[in-house]
C-alpha positions in Angstrom: 0.2 0.0 0.2 0.7 3.3 -0.6 0.2 6.3 1.9 -0.2 9.9 2.7 0.1 11.4 6.1 -1.2 14.7 6.1 0.3 16.9 9.0 3.5 18.1 10.7 3.6 17.9 14.5 4.0 15.2 17.3 1.0 13.5 16.3 1.9 13.0 12.6 5.3 12.0 13.5 3.7 9.4 15.7 1.7 8.1 13.3 3.8 7.9 10.4 6.5 6.3 12.7 3.6 3.4 13.5 2.0 3.0 10.2 5.6 2.9 9.0 5.6 -0.5 11.0 2.9 -2.2 9.1 3.8 -5.1 6.8 0.8 -3.7 4.4 2.9 -0.1 3.7 5.5 -0.5 0.1 6.0 3.9 0.4 4.8 6.7 2.4 4.4 10.3 2.1 4.0 13.4 4.7 2.8 16.8 4.0 4.2 18.6 4.8 6.4 16.6 7.5 9.0 17.3 9.8 12.8 16.5 10.5 11.7 13.7 12.9 9.2 12.1 10.1 11.8 12.7 7.2 14.2 10.2 9.7 11.6 7.3 9.6 11.9 3.9 7.4 9.2 1.4 6.6 10.0 -1.6 8.2 8.7 -3.7 4.9 11.5 -2.5 2.5 13.1 0.3 4.6 12.0 3.3 2.2 12.3 6.3 3.7 8.8 8.6 4.7 9.1 10.8 2.3 8.2 15.2 3.0 6.2 16.8 0.3 6.5 20.7 0.8 2.6 21.1 0.7 1.0 22.7 3.8 -2.0 21.0 5.6 -4.5 23.5 4.9 -3.4 23.7 1.0 -6.6 21.7 -0.3 -6.0 22.1 -3.9 -2.0 21.3 -3.7 -2.7 17.8 -1.6 -5.5 17.0 -3.6 -3.3 17.6 -7.1 -0.7 15.6 -5.2 -3.4 12.7 -4.4 -4.3 12.6 -8.0 -0.7 12.5 -9.0 1.0 9.8 -6.6 -2.6 8.0 -6.1 -1.7 6.9 -2.3 -4.2 3.6 -0.8 -5.2 5.8 2.0 -4.7 9.2 3.3 -4.8 10.0 7.0 -5.5 13.4 8.3 -3.8 14.1 11.5 -4.9 17.9 11.9 -8.3 19.6 12.8 -7.7 22.1 10.3 -8.3 20.3 7.0 -11.3 18.3 8.1 -13.4 21.6 9.2 -12.1 22.9 5.7 -13.6 19.6 4.3 -10.2 17.7 2.8 -12.1 14.2 3.2 -15.5 15.5 1.7 -12.8 16.7 -1.2 -10.8 13.3 -1.4 -14.2 11.2 -1.7 -15.4 13.1 -4.2 -12.4 12.3 -6.6 -12.6 8.7 -5.5 -9.9 8.7 -3.4 -9.6 6.7 0.0 -9.7 9.0 3.2 -9.4 8.4 6.6 -11.0 11.0 8.6 -14.6 12.7 9.4 -15.9 14.6 6.9 -17.0 18.4 7.4 -20.4 17.7 8.7 -18.8 15.3 11.1 -15.8 17.5 11.9 -18.0 19.8 13.5 -17.6 18.3 17.1 -14.8 19.7 17.4 -14.7 23.0 14.7 -18.1 24.2 16.0 -18.5 24.1 20.3 -21.8 25.6 20.1 -22.9 22.4 17.0 -21.5 20.2 20.0 -22.9 21.7 23.1 -26.4 21.5 21.3 -25.7 18.0 20.0 -24.8 17.1 23.6 -28.1 18.5 24.7 -30.1 17.0 22.4 -29.1 13.5 23.2 -29.2 13.7 26.9 -25.0 13.2 26.9 -23.9 14.4 30.2 -22.4 17.8 30.4 -21.6 21.6 31.6 -24.0 24.3 31.8 -23.4 26.2 28.7 -24.9 29.5 27.0 -23.7 30.7 23.5 -22.9 34.2 23.0 -21.8 36.8 20.4 -23.1 39.8 22.3 -21.1 41.0 25.6 -23.8 42.2 27.7 -25.4 38.5 27.7 -22.1 36.6 27.8 -21.3 38.9 31.0 -24.9 38.5 32.6 -24.4 34.7 31.9 -21.4 34.3 33.5 -22.3 36.3 36.6 -25.0 33.9 36.9 -22.2 31.3 37.4 -20.6 33.8 39.7 -17.6 34.3 37.4 -16.8 30.6 37.9 -16.4 29.6 34.0 -14.6 28.4 31.1 -14.9 31.6 28.4 -14.4 29.0 24.7 -13.7 30.3 21.3 -16.5 29.0 19.3 -14.0 27.7 16.6 -11.1 26.1 15.9 -7.7 27.8 18.3 -5.0 25.4 18.0 -6.0 24.0 21.5 -5.8 27.5 22.8 -9.2 29.4 22.7 -9.8 28.7 26.7 -9.9 30.7 29.4 -10.7 29.8 32.7 -12.3 31.9 35.2 -12.4 31.8 38.8 -14.0 35.3 39.4 -16.4 37.5 37.6 -13.5 40.1 36.8 -11.6 37.3 35.2 -14.9 36.0 33.4 -15.7 39.7 31.7 -11.5 39.8 30.7 -12.4 36.7 28.9 -15.1 37.9 27.2 -13.7 41.5 26.3 -10.7 39.6 24.9 -12.4 37.1 22.9 -15.1 39.2 21.5 -14.3 42.8 21.5 -9.9 42.3 21.3 -10.7 40.0 18.9 -7.6 38.0 20.2 -8.9 34.9 19.0 -9.5 36.1 15.2 -12.7 34.8 13.5 -12.7 31.1 16.2 -13.5 34.0 19.0 -16.2 35.8 17.0 -18.7 33.6 19.0 -18.5 32.0 22.4 -19.7 29.2 24.5 -19.6 29.8 28.3 -19.8 27.1 30.2 -19.8 26.5 34.1 -16.3 25.3 35.6 -16.8 22.1 36.5 -14.6 20.5 39.2 -12.5 17.2 39.3 -10.6 15.3 37.6 -10.0 16.1 33.9 -9.4 12.8 31.4 -9.1 11.8 27.9 -10.9 9.2 26.2 -10.0 7.9 22.6 -12.6 6.3 20.4 -12.0 4.7 16.8 -15.3 5.2 14.9 -16.8 3.7 11.7 -20.5 5.4 11.7 -22.0 2.3 13.5 -19.4 0.8 16.2 -16.9 2.7 18.4 -13.8 1.2 19.9 -12.7 2.8 23.1 -9.2 3.4 24.2 -7.6 3.1 27.9 -8.0 6.4 29.8 -5.2 8.8 29.5 -4.7 12.4 31.2 -3.2 15.7 29.4 -1.4 18.2 30.7 -3.0 21.9 29.0 -1.2 24.3 31.2 2.2 25.5 30.4 3.4 25.4 34.2 4.2 22.8 36.6 0.5 22.7 39.4 -1.5 23.0 36.4 -1.0 27.2 36.2 0.0 29.3 33.6 -1.6 29.2 29.8 -3.4 26.9 28.0 -1.4 25.1 25.7 -1.6 22.5 23.2 -0.6 20.3 25.7 2.6 19.8 27.8 2.4 16.0 28.4 0.4 12.5 28.6 0.7 9.8 30.1 -1.6 6.4 29.8 -3.3 4.5 31.9 -5.0 7.3 33.7 -6.1 5.3 37.1 -9.4 7.4 37.7 -11.6 4.9 35.6 -11.3 1.1 36.5 -13.0 -1.3 34.0 -16.5 -1.2 35.6 -16.6 3.1 35.6 -15.0 3.0 31.9 -18.1 0.7 30.8 -20.2 2.9 32.2 -18.8 5.8 30.7 -19.6 4.2 27.6 -23.0 3.6 28.3 -23.8 7.4 29.3 -21.3 9.0 26.3 -20.8 7.0 23.4 -24.0 4.8 23.5 -26.4 8.3 23.3 -23.5 9.7 21.0 -23.6 7.1 18.4 -27.4 6.8 18.2 -27.3 11.0 18.0 -25.2 10.3 15.0 -27.4 7.9 13.0 -30.2 9.7 14.0 -28.9 13.1 12.5 -27.2 11.2 9.9 -23.9 12.4 10.6 -21.8 9.8 8.9 -18.5 9.7 11.7 -15.8 7.8 10.6 -12.4 8.6 12.1 -11.6 9.0 15.9 -13.4 10.7 18.6 -11.7 12.3 21.5 -13.9 13.4 24.2 -12.5 15.5 27.2 -14.1 14.4 30.3 -14.4 16.0 34.1 -14.9 13.3 36.5 -17.4 15.1 38.9 -19.0 14.4 42.2 -22.1 14.4 40.1 -20.5 11.4 37.5 -18.7 12.3 34.3 -19.3 15.1 32.2 -18.3 16.2 28.8 -15.8 18.9 28.4 -15.6 19.1 24.5 -15.7 17.1 21.6 -12.3 16.9 19.4 -12.9 14.9 16.0 -8.8 13.7 15.7 -6.2 12.4 17.7 -5.0 14.3 20.7 -1.8 15.5 20.9 0.2 14.3 22.7 -2.0 11.4 23.5 -1.1 10.0 20.1 2.3 9.2 21.3 1.7 7.4 24.1 -1.2 5.2 22.7 0.8 4.4 19.6 3.5 3.5 21.6 1.3 0.7 23.5 -1.0 -0.2 20.9 -0.4 -3.7 19.4 -2.6 -3.6 16.2 -1.6 -2.8 12.9 -2.5 1.0 12.4 -3.3 0.5 8.9 -5.8 -2.4 9.5 -7.9 -0.3 12.4 -7.9 2.5 9.5 -9.2 0.5 6.9 -11.7 -0.9 9.0 -13.4 2.6 10.0 -13.3 3.6 6.3 -14.8 0.1 5.2 -17.4 0.3 8.0 -15.8 -3.4 9.8 -14.7 -2.1 12.7 -17.2 -4.5 14.9 -14.8 -7.6 13.8 -11.6 -6.1 15.2 -10.7 -5.7 18.8 -7.9 -3.4 20.6 -4.8 -4.7 22.0 -2.3 -2.8 24.1 1.1 -3.4 25.4 1.0 -4.2 29.2 2.5 -1.5 31.1 2.3 2.2 31.0 3.5 5.2 28.6 4.3 9.0 28.9 4.9 11.7 27.0 6.6 14.7 28.3 6.9 18.0 26.1 9.7 20.0 25.1 8.5 23.5 24.1 10.5 26.7 22.9 11.1 29.2 25.6 8.2 31.6 25.6 5.6 29.0 24.3 2.5 29.7 24.1 3.3 33.1 23.8 5.5 34.1 21.2 9.0 32.0 20.7 12.4 31.8 19.0 12.8 29.8 16.2 15.9 28.0 14.5 17.6 27.3 18.0 20.0 24.1 17.4 18.9 20.9 19.2 21.8 18.4 20.7 21.0 15.3 22.1 18.4 13.4 20.1 20.5 10.7 19.6 21.8 10.0 22.8 18.0 10.1 23.8 16.8 8.0 21.8 19.4 5.5 22.8 17.9 4.8 26.2 15.6 1.7 26.1 12.2 2.2 25.8 12.3 6.0 24.5 11.0 7.3 21.5 11.6 10.8 20.5 9.1 12.6 18.2 9.5 15.5 16.5 6.6 18.5 16.6 7.8 21.5 15.9 11.5 20.9 14.1 13.3 21.7 10.9 16.2 20.5 9.2 18.7 23.4 7.9 22.0 22.4 6.2 22.0 18.9 7.8 21.0 20.3 11.8 18.0 19.5 13.2 16.5 23.0 14.5 13.3 24.4 16.6 10.5 25.4 14.1 7.4 25.5 16.7 6.4 25.9 19.8 5.8 22.3 21.0 9.6 21.0 20.0 10.0 17.6 20.8 7.7 14.9 22.6 10.1 12.7 24.5 8.2 9.1 24.8 8.6 6.2 27.1 7.2 3.0 28.1 7.5 1.0 31.0 5.9 -2.2 33.0 4.5 0.8 35.4 3.5 4.4 35.2 6.5 5.2 37.7 9.4 3.7 35.4 7.9 4.8 32.3 7.8 8.4 33.6 11.7 8.1 35.2 12.8 7.0 31.8 11.2 9.7 29.7 12.9 12.5 32.1 16.0 10.8 31.7 15.6 11.2 27.8 14.7 14.7 28.5 17.6 15.1 30.7 19.8 14.2 27.4 18.4 17.1 25.0 19.3 20.6 24.5 18.4 23.7 22.5 18.0 27.3 23.8 15.2 28.3 25.8 14.0 24.9 26.2 11.1 24.5 28.9 8.7 21.4 30.0 7.0 20.5 32.6 8.5 18.6 35.6 5.6 16.6 37.2 3.6 15.0 34.3 2.0 12.1 35.4 2.1 13.4 39.0 -1.0 13.2 39.8 -1.5 9.5 39.6 1.5 8.7 41.2 
């Protein structure tokens, strides 16, 4: 098989790394890819994964390339091309592609649509309201005593959520989005959600329109600084499994969440084929959905794919073909953890082009896999080119050993301004 992977981040490196292990794959391109993806080799024939200089949102460019090269399957990593309708465009031209179509991607591209869908189908979620006008938004925030999440309705790279604990903070957040326009078009409408207290976890489920297969529970770390302080980011680290839901409780979540979600999709004619990633808050009143994502999480992909024993190509094919009911997911025992190394200043402004040292030493540690996110190759040197630069990922027989191994890997890697959280996985330990 020939594969085309879309994207350039840590999630896409993990996808390319895992897909490259499949006995089915004889050629792979990644548009646009990164320095780490370019270093991957296919297990079947040792052919390199070939980066293609086409941006993930350049739909005409991607279509032209796919029509020329005729990949047997295209795998979409990021949310933006999904929301722009890349899947629909490819399908119209008879090209096979994995990921939700534009209608199904609305679960992520519109928080308002997602919230209203949950209310229609009895999926437990936070009390919320949708606003385009500041005074109504501030009045709703006041009804929650200012304890709320103010969210951009559209896509904002995982950063479009401002957490507030007072009315002053809530009013400032409303102004930030609706008046100052800090999140651009994504924040021209906002969702205000009651502040849910509890433990936040990540769920993932592969879907083929009829069947959903749940992954083990993981936990992401969204805030930039230790102790869950600082600004929201795209994710500073994650680990799996998270110990906050046992097997019985996970089955209960499936009944409360996945079954009504699937039934709702079928009732409304939404053909969701891809991966659904709900963020969940485990409250005193039971589990509640914070939001839906319509693609693999980042850095959750890194921790899941280092534990997944199935051939990923076969799983994605089953989603496309509607045969997921015939497949059971298989997981390596133990635990996995990913620590994100970011550029100084992230999630604000940051410097690019800093040389990275120690990558080979880190990768040489048994159990460590270094996934590239914001990297580029310049004159034979790997340099920084993004906010989140690397995802140092490790597996082990238990979380503590995996965590120790990952941080040993982190300590080997150096670039100017590098920062990372030292408490990834601490809540579970």
